C-alpha positions as CSV (number, residue, x, y, z in Angstrom):
1,M,4.7,23.2,-7.5
2,T,4.4,20.1,-9.5
3,D,7.2,18.8,-11.3
4,T,5.5,18.0,-14.8
5,V,8.8,16.0,-15.7
6,F,9.3,14.1,-12.3
7,E,5.7,13.4,-11.6
8,P,4.4,11.3,-14.1
9,L,7.4,9.0,-14.0
10,R,6.8,8.7,-10.2
11,P,4.7,5.6,-10.5
12,R,7.5,3.8,-12.5
13,L,10.3,4.8,-10.3
14,F,8.1,3.7,-7.1
15,S,7.4,0.3,-8.8
16,I,11.0,-0.5,-9.8
17,A,12.0,0.9,-5.8
18,Y,9.5,-1.7,-4.6
19,R,10.8,-4.6,-6.6
20,M,14.3,-4.0,-5.7
21,L,13.3,-3.7,-2.0
22,G,10.2,-5.2,-1.2
23,T,8.7,-2.6,1.3
24,R,6.6,0.5,0.8
25,A,8.4,2.4,3.1
26,D,12.0,2.1,1.4
27,A,10.6,2.6,-2.0
28,E,8.8,5.6,-0.8
29,D,12.2,7.0,0.9
30,V,14.3,6.2,-2.7
31,V,11.8,7.9,-4.9
32,Q,11.8,10.9,-2.6
33,D,16.3,10.8,-2.6
34,A,15.6,10.3,-6.3
35,W,13.4,13.3,-6.5
36,L,16.2,15.5,-4.2
37,R,19.0,15.1,-6.6
38,W,16.5,15.7,-9.4
39,A,15.6,19.0,-7.8
40,G,19.5,19.9,-7.3
41,S,20.9,18.4,-10.7
42,E,22.1,20.6,-13.9
43,R,18.8,19.6,-15.9
44,D,19.8,21.0,-19.3
45,A,22.9,18.3,-19.0
46,V,20.4,15.7,-19.0
47,Q,19.6,14.1,-22.4
48,S,16.6,12.0,-21.3
49,A,15.0,12.7,-17.9
50,E,13.3,9.0,-17.9
51,A,16.9,7.6,-18.2
52,W,18.4,9.2,-15.6
53,L,15.8,9.0,-12.9
54,V,15.8,5.1,-13.8
55,T,19.3,4.9,-13.3
56,V,19.2,7.2,-10.1
57,T,16.5,4.9,-8.6
58,T,18.3,1.9,-9.7
59,R,21.3,2.5,-7.9
60,L,19.8,4.2,-4.9
61,A,18.0,1.0,-4.4
62,I,20.4,-1.4,-4.6
63,D,22.6,0.9,-1.6
64,R,19.9,0.6,0.3
65,L,19.4,-3.0,-0.3
66,R,23.0,-3.7,0.4
67,S,22.5,-1.4,3.8
68,R,19.6,-3.8,4.6
69,K,21.4,-6.7,4.3
70,T,22.6,-7.2,7.6
71,E,18.8,-6.1,8.8
72,R,17.8,-9.2,6.7
73,E,20.2,-11.7,7.9
74,A,19.2,-11.1,11.3
75,Y,15.6,-10.8,10.6
76,V,13.5,-13.6,12.7
77,G,12.1,-16.2,10.4
78,W,11.2,-16.2,6.8
79,W,11.3,-12.7,5.0
80,L,8.3,-12.1,2.6
81,P,7.5,-8.7,1.0
82,E,5.3,-5.9,2.3
83,P,1.9,-6.5,0.4
84,L,0.1,-4.3,-1.9
85,V,-3.4,-4.8,-0.9
86,E,-6.8,-3.5,-2.7
87,L,-9.6,-4.6,-1.1
88,E,-12.3,-6.2,-3.2
89,D,-15.5,-3.8,-2.7
90,V,-13.3,-0.9,-1.9
91,D,-11.2,1.6,-4.8
92,Q,-7.9,2.0,-3.3
93,R,-5.7,2.4,-6.0
94,T,-3.3,5.1,-6.3
95,P,-0.7,5.6,-9.0
96,E,2.1,3.8,-7.5
97,T,0.2,0.5,-6.4
98,A,-1.6,0.7,-10.2
99,A,2.1,0.9,-11.5
100,E,2.8,-2.1,-9.7
101,L,0.0,-4.2,-10.0
102,A,-0.3,-3.8,-13.6
103,S,2.7,-5.6,-14.0
104,D,1.6,-8.5,-12.1
105,V,4.5,-8.8,-9.8
106,S,2.9,-11.6,-7.1
107,V,4.5,-12.1,-3.6
108,A,5.7,-15.8,-5.1
109,M,8.0,-13.8,-7.6
110,L,9.3,-11.1,-4.8
111,W,10.2,-14.0,-2.6
112,V,11.8,-15.8,-5.3
113,L,13.9,-12.3,-5.9
114,E,14.6,-12.2,-2.5
115,R,17.5,-14.7,-3.1
116,L,19.4,-12.8,-6.0
117,A,22.0,-10.5,-5.3
118,P,21.5,-6.8,-5.3
119,E,22.8,-6.5,-8.6
120,E,21.3,-9.6,-9.8
121,R,18.1,-8.6,-8.7
122,A,18.3,-5.2,-10.5
123,A,19.9,-6.6,-13.5
124,F,17.0,-9.4,-14.0
125,L,14.4,-6.7,-13.0
126,M,15.5,-4.0,-15.6
127,R,16.4,-6.4,-18.4
128,Q,13.3,-8.5,-17.9
129,V,10.8,-6.6,-16.6
130,F,11.1,-2.9,-18.1
131,D,13.2,-4.2,-21.1
132,Q,16.0,-2.2,-20.9
133,D,19.1,-2.8,-23.3
134,Y,22.4,-3.9,-22.3
135,A,23.9,-0.3,-23.0
136,D,21.5,1.2,-20.7
137,L,21.8,-1.4,-17.9
138,A,25.7,-1.3,-18.1
139,A,25.2,2.4,-17.9
140,T,22.9,2.1,-14.8
141,L,25.1,-0.7,-13.3
142,G,28.7,0.9,-14.1
143,K,29.6,-2.2,-15.7
144,S,30.6,-3.4,-19.2
145,E,27.7,-5.1,-21.1
146,A,29.5,-8.4,-20.9
147,A,29.2,-8.3,-16.9
148,C,25.4,-7.3,-17.2
149,R,24.7,-10.3,-19.7
150,Q,26.0,-12.7,-16.9
151,L,24.3,-11.0,-14.2
152,V,21.0,-11.1,-16.3
153,H,21.9,-15.0,-17.1
154,R,22.8,-15.9,-13.9
155,A,19.6,-14.4,-12.2
156,Q,17.2,-15.7,-14.9
157,Q,18.9,-19.4,-14.3
158,R,17.8,-18.9,-10.7
159,V,14.8,-17.7,-11.2
160,Q,13.9,-20.2,-13.6
161,Q,14.3,-22.7,-11.0
162,E,12.4,-21.2,-8.2
163,R,9.4,-19.5,-9.7
164,P,5.9,-20.3,-10.1
165,R,5.2,-21.9,-13.0
166,F,1.7,-22.0,-13.2
167,A,-0.7,-19.1,-14.6
168,V,-4.3,-19.5,-14.2
169,P,-7.1,-17.6,-15.1
170,T,-8.2,-14.8,-12.2
171,E,-11.8,-16.2,-12.2
172,V,-10.3,-19.4,-11.6
173,H,-7.8,-18.5,-8.6
174,R,-10.7,-16.3,-7.1
175,D,-13.3,-19.2,-7.5
176,V,-10.7,-21.7,-5.8
177,L,-9.9,-19.4,-2.8
178,S,-13.8,-18.3,-2.2
179,G,-14.2,-22.2,-1.6
180,F,-11.3,-22.4,1.0
181,M,-12.1,-19.4,2.7
182,R,-15.9,-20.8,2.8
183,A,-14.1,-24.1,4.1
184,A,-12.2,-22.1,6.6
185,A,-14.6,-19.9,7.9
186,N,-17.1,-23.0,8.7
187,N,-13.7,-24.8,10.2
188,D,-14.2,-27.7,8.0
189,L,-10.8,-29.4,8.3
190,E,-12.3,-31.9,5.1
191,A,-13.3,-29.5,3.0
192,M,-10.2,-27.2,3.5
193,K,-7.7,-30.4,2.3
194,G,-9.9,-31.0,-0.9
195,F,-8.9,-27.4,-2.2
196,L,-5.1,-28.0,-1.0
197,A,-2.3,-29.8,-3.1
198,G,-0.9,-32.8,-1.2
199,N,2.4,-31.5,-1.8
200,V,1.2,-27.7,-0.8
201,Q,3.5,-25.5,1.0
202,L,3.2,-22.8,3.3
203,V,5.8,-19.6,4.1
204,S,5.0,-17.5,7.4
205,D,6.5,-14.2,8.4
206,G,6.2,-12.7,11.6
207,G,9.4,-11.1,11.9
208,G,9.8,-11.8,15.6
209,K,6.9,-9.4,16.4
210,V,4.1,-12.5,16.2
211,P,4.6,-16.2,16.6
212,S,5.2,-17.9,12.8
213,F,6.5,-20.8,11.6
214,G,10.4,-21.2,11.3
215,T,10.3,-24.1,9.0
216,I,8.3,-24.0,5.9
217,L,5.6,-26.3,6.3
218,Q,4.1,-28.8,3.8
219,G,1.2,-31.2,3.4
220,A,-2.3,-30.6,2.9
221,A,-3.1,-32.3,5.9
222,R,-0.4,-30.1,8.2
223,I,-1.9,-26.8,6.6
224,A,-5.4,-27.6,6.9
225,G,-4.6,-27.9,10.6
226,V,-3.3,-24.7,10.6
227,F,-6.4,-22.9,9.8
228,W,-8.5,-25.0,11.6
229,S,-6.8,-24.3,15.0
230,V,-6.9,-20.3,14.2
231,E,-10.8,-21.0,14.1
232,H,-10.6,-23.1,17.1
233,A,-8.6,-21.0,19.4
234,F,-10.8,-17.8,18.5
235,P,-14.4,-19.2,17.8
236,G,-16.7,-16.7,16.3
237,A,-13.8,-14.1,15.8
238,V,-12.4,-14.8,12.6
239,V,-13.5,-13.6,9.8
240,Y,-11.9,-13.6,6.2
241,R,-12.4,-11.0,3.3
242,M,-11.3,-11.1,-0.2
243,A,-8.5,-8.8,-1.5
244,R,-6.2,-8.4,-4.6
245,I,-2.6,-9.1,-3.2
246,N,0.1,-7.5,-5.6
247,G,-2.8,-7.6,-8.4
248,E,-3.5,-11.4,-7.6
249,P,-6.5,-12.9,-5.4
250,G,-5.8,-13.4,-2.0
251,L,-7.3,-13.4,1.7
252,L,-7.2,-10.8,4.5
253,R,-7.8,-12.6,7.9
254,Y,-9.0,-10.6,10.8
255,V,-9.4,-11.8,14.6
256,D,-11.7,-9.9,16.8
257,G,-11.7,-7.2,14.2
258,V,-7.9,-6.6,13.9
259,L,-5.9,-7.4,10.8
260,E,-3.9,-10.5,11.4
261,S,-2.5,-11.7,8.2
262,A,-2.2,-10.7,4.5
263,Q,-2.7,-14.4,2.7
264,A,-1.3,-14.9,-0.8
265,F,-1.4,-17.9,-3.0
266,I,-0.5,-20.1,-5.9
267,V,-3.1,-22.0,-7.9
268,D,-2.6,-25.0,-10.2
269,G,-5.4,-27.1,-11.3
270,G,-7.9,-26.4,-9.2
271,K,-5.8,-26.8,-6.0
272,I,-3.8,-24.2,-3.9
273,V,-0.1,-25.3,-4.1
274,A,1.7,-22.7,-1.9
275,I,0.5,-19.7,0.8
276,Y,2.7,-16.8,1.7
277,V,0.9,-15.4,5.0
278,V,2.4,-12.3,6.2
279,R,1.5,-11.6,9.9
280,N,4.6,-9.1,10.9
281,P,2.3,-6.3,11.7
282,D,4.7,-3.9,10.5
283,K,4.0,-5.2,7.0
284,L,0.3,-4.6,7.6
285,V,-0.2,-1.1,8.9
286,N,-0.9,0.3,5.3
287,V,-3.6,-2.4,4.5
288,G,-7.1,-0.4,4.8
């Protein structure tokens, strides 16, 4: 039987858990755990089902994030979130992805949030993304309002230092990627360099499952060379496809018909300034 209280809140709970954890499976597990606690609760004593479920989901996500700390520290290379992907020409939107993408949490932003401590991450998200007041935030985190203000303040400072500072219209973002995709497909090194800012950066996540770069690559010539080398290594076998990755235009790259990577981009002034490449196959299994 469908729970008429829980189910309408599921997309919001998934959105909270995904922002905290960065993977679909962990987010879905947390939401399922929240459901089990809700099913076993004394509902007559609950004043607000939404507040209760948000609190439970946030606490479960914090606990899971703490338990994943050792795994994250042992992770091979850079850690990027599992991308939520919608193909440009296929309607794959589910209530969970619709809630996530509507709030425009980019891969770049989640990359920044990964550098926050679990409670800082929760405090920042609940205050800045979900507009929770400090009294509710204190109740959720089990801390004083003053302590929560400090958590949010520290998180804001960190995020402001590192978050993407660029906002361009979706049409401009898509046009730049389309041009870059054509240049890459034609293995045109100079054309690719023309779409890249001189100080462009590339972060790659292979997780030890596939080769990836252990450092953050920098420079238009170097990064264009990386894309050129893939085309050169697999002539005629590389195909790019436009997609929405966490709500923003991005690219999927296939080699011999197999999805090789999901690529998110930051664009400013008609140039690509950052690229986030998810190659870990475990994070690509949910992509169509």
